[in-house]
N, C-alpha and C positions, 0 to 999 in steps of 0.2 A: 474282298479282294484288293490287294494294293495296286495291282495293275489290271484294268478291265479291258476286255476285247469286245469288239462288235460280233454280231452273229457270223458275219463274213469271215473275220479273222479267226474266230474259234474254229470254224469249218476248216480253215487252211493252216491251223497252228503247226501241224506236223507235216505239211505238204512242202513241196519244193518251192524256194523263194523265187525261182527263175520263171519269167513271164508274168510277174505280178509286181505290185507296187505296195510297200508297207508304209503306212502313215502313222508315225508316233507323235502323240500330242500330249501337252500338259507340262506344268511348271516343275514337277518333281524330278530333279536331274538324276538322281540315283536310279530311278525306275526307267527314265529314258535311256540312260547309258546301258542299262541291262538289256533293255529291248533291242537296242542296236547291236550289242554283243551277241544276243541270241540269234539275231538275223545273220550276222556275219558268220557266226559259227555253223549255222545251218547250211550256208553257202559252201563253206569249206568242207563240210562232210561230203558234199557232192563233188566239189572240185578243190582238192587239197592245196593246189597252188593258185587258188582264186585271185584274180587281179581286182582289187578294190580301189575306187577312187572316192576320196572324201573331200568335200568342198563346202565352204560357207556360202549360203545362197546370195549374200550381199556381193560376193565377188563373181557372180555369173553374169555372162552376157549371152546372146543367142549362139555365138560360135563355140564358146566354152562349154555351154550346156549340151549342144549337139555332140561335141567331141567326147564328153564324158558318159553320155547316155547312149551311145551307139556301139556297134560291134567293133572289135580290134583285130588287127592283122596278126597280132601275137597270141591271142587267147580265144579259146572257143566261146567261153562264157565269162561274164564280167559282173561286177556289182558296183552301183553307184550309190553313195551316202551323201545326201544334201542335208547339212544342219542349218539351224537358224532361218527356217523357211519363212518367218515373218518378214524378214528383210529381203525377200525375193523381189527383184524389180517387177513392177506391174506388167511390163511389156512382155515378160516371160510366162505369164499365167496360162495363156493358150497354148504355149509350147509344152508346158508340163502336163496340162490336161490331155494334149494329144498323145504324149508318152504313155500316160496312164490308160488311156482308151485303147491304144494299139500297142501293148507292151510287147517288146521283143522277147521271144522265148528264150533267148540266150543271155538276157539281161535280168538282173534283180535291182529293183529300186527301193531305197529307204529314204523317206523324207521325215525330218524332225522339226516339229513346231513347238515352241516353248509355251504356248497358251496366250491368252489375251485376245483382243479384238483385231489387231493387225493381221491381215491376210485370212481373215475368217471366211470371207467369200470364196477364196480358192479352197479352203478346206471343205467347205459345204459341198462344193461341186466335186471334189475328189472323192468324198465319201459316197457319192451316188454311182461311182464308176464300179462295174462288176469285178474288175481285176485288182481292186484296191482293198487292202486289209487295214484295220485300224486298231491301234493299241493306245488306250487312254491312260495317262499317268498324272492323275490329279494330286494336288498337295493333300496330305492326310490331315484329318482333324484329330484333336488330342484323344478322342474316345476311340479312334480307330487304331491307335498305336499298339495295344496288346495284341490285336489280330495280326498286325505286321510282325511283331515279335514272334508270335506262333509260327507264322509262315517262314521266317528267317531260320527258326530252330529246325523246322522241317527241312528246309533248303539245305542245311549243313549237317543233317542227320543226327541232331542232338535231342536229348530228352530233358524236360524240365517239369518241376512241380507247378501247381496252379498259382503260387505266389511269386514265382521268379519273374514273369513277364511284367507285372505291375512294378516290382522292385526294380527292374532294369530300367523302365521308363522313368521312374522316380529318380533313379541315380544318374542316367545319362542325359535324360531330357527328350525332346521330340525330334531332334535332328535325325533323319533316316540313316544318313551316312555314318553317324556315330553309333547309332543303335546297331546297325548291321555289322560294324567293326567290333562292337562289344560282344555280340552274339558269337562271332567267329572265334574271338579270343577265349570266351568261356567254354565253347565247345572243344577247342583244342586242348585246353588245360584240364577239362573235366575227364577227358580220355574215356568216354563211353558211360560215365557215371551220370545220374540225374542231377541237373543244375537246380540248385535251391536259391531261395531268397537271401539266405545267410551267405552263400558263395557270392552272389551278386554284390552284397554290401561289403564283403571282404575285398573284393577286387576293385570296386569303384568308389570306395569311400573317400578317396582323396582327389577326385576330379574336380576341376574348376566349376563345371556346370552343377555338380552336386552341391558345392559350397553356397552357390547362390540360392538354390532352392532350400537348402537347410537353414540359411539365414532367414529367408522369407518364412518358412514354417515356424521358426522359434518366434519371430517378431509378431506374426498374425496370431500366435497362441498366447502372446503376452509374457513369454519367458525372457525377460530382459537380460539376465546374466548370460544365459545360453546364447542368446542372439548376439550379444557383444563378443562372446568368446568365438562363435562361429565366424563372425565378420572379421575379426583380427586374424584368425587362422586362414581364412579365405584369402585375405589380402596378402599375407606373409607367404602363401604358396603360389602366388602369381595370378590369382583371380582377377579378370578384368572388372573394375568397378561398374561398368555399364551393364555387365550380366548380372550384377547384384540388383541394381535398380529394375532391370527388366523382370527379374524373378519377383521382386516386391510388387511391381505394377501388375503382373499377370495374377499373382495371388489375390490382390485386392479386387481386381476385376471379377475374378471367380466368386469371391465373397459377396460382392454387390449384387451379382446376378442370382446368387442363392437366396439372398435376403428378400429380393423383390419377386422371386418366382411364385406363381400361384400355388395354392395347396392342392393336394390330392394327386400330384404327378407321379408316375412311375419313375424309379430311379434312372432308367434309361433316358427318358425324356428330360428329366431334371439335369442330368449330367450334360446332355446335349445343349440345353439352354445355357448352362453355366460354362460351357466350353471346356469341360474336363471329362476324363474317362470315368465311368461309373464307380470304380473302385476308389476313386480319390474322394468321393462324397463323404465317407466316414470321418476322415480327418478334418475336412472342411465344416462338417456339422459340429465338430468339437470346437473348432476355431471360431465359428460364427456366433457362438453364444455370448461373447463379449463384444459384439459389434451391433451397430445399427446404422442407418443410412447416413446419418449426419457424421458419425465417426469415420465411415468409409470415405465420404467426401473430403474431410479433413486430411486423412491419410494419403488420399490420392494426390492432394496439392503438395504434401510434403515430399512425396516421391517425385513429383514433376520437378520441384525445385532441386532436389538431389541429383536427378538425372541431368539437368542443366549444368549443375556444379561439376559433376565428374566428367562432363563433355567440354570443359574449358572455362565455365563461368567462375570457378573458384581455383585457388591455388593448391589446396590441400584435399584431395578427393577422399582420403580416409576420414578426416575430420567431418567432412560433409556427410559421409555415409553413417558415421556414429551418431551425429546429430539427428539424422533421418530416423535411424533405428529408435532412439529415445523418443522422438516425437511421434512416431507411429504407435509405439506402445502406450504412450500418454494418451493418444487420441482413443485407443481402445479402452483404456481404464476409465475414461470420462464419458464413454458412450452411453 
């Protein structure tokens, strides 16, 4: 599940939001935005002209909090959305807890916390209140992305074959917002037809994110000519050099973890240790045949120098990247 709910929130998922407080926590912004949108939509289904007050927690003081969390002379029911809860002044903690414990039946409260330790004490106390529902929106791991793609396809009513999800993640990367946008585009243009891996590659073969991963795959496989061609094409189409060094570093980290992984592991466990989805293991096993730990270490140092260069340490980012590509392939050949 991309977004998880506590038992309390699961119980109240389809119930009225009024007289309750919804706590949305976690760093994944797309999921938190959707949780807030669903909450406001639920309120508007009951009250079409619902008055909604949205405020950053850092801007609150006792008077402002009381103003937006109480009843209104002009509306029977209202909703208050407080974002950036981690920045709530500590002197307001008790006031927020009191609101949660004695929620006004004509009010709906939504509090959004972006994760991290700041304000965690308040979160822990809120979660113990009976009228508080919780939606967790954690950052997804790489191996969870195909499941997210499946959920997105279901969300937009699209069908796809078993290879389309992995192909989409390979093509677009692991940014949830980009993946969700890609799913919507494919679903719109597929017009009810099954989405295939070939369709994914046709649509997204020219993305900047793809070019970075394509360069990395060619380099790590030792295909010098293809790697240089992909690199020059990527740069000519506007790919940010830092995305290419990031893709190279990510690929090397995965290979390093694969090399040092203990034998006898299941693919799911091995993929988790390597920080990749299970379907990525096939190509990584092909790449890893030309590498050992020493070669990986040398290549990591080359990427680190290239990363510094493209971030300003050198005048010519393209030259720095070409030199890095050749250096990494050489490290593989001598491994």
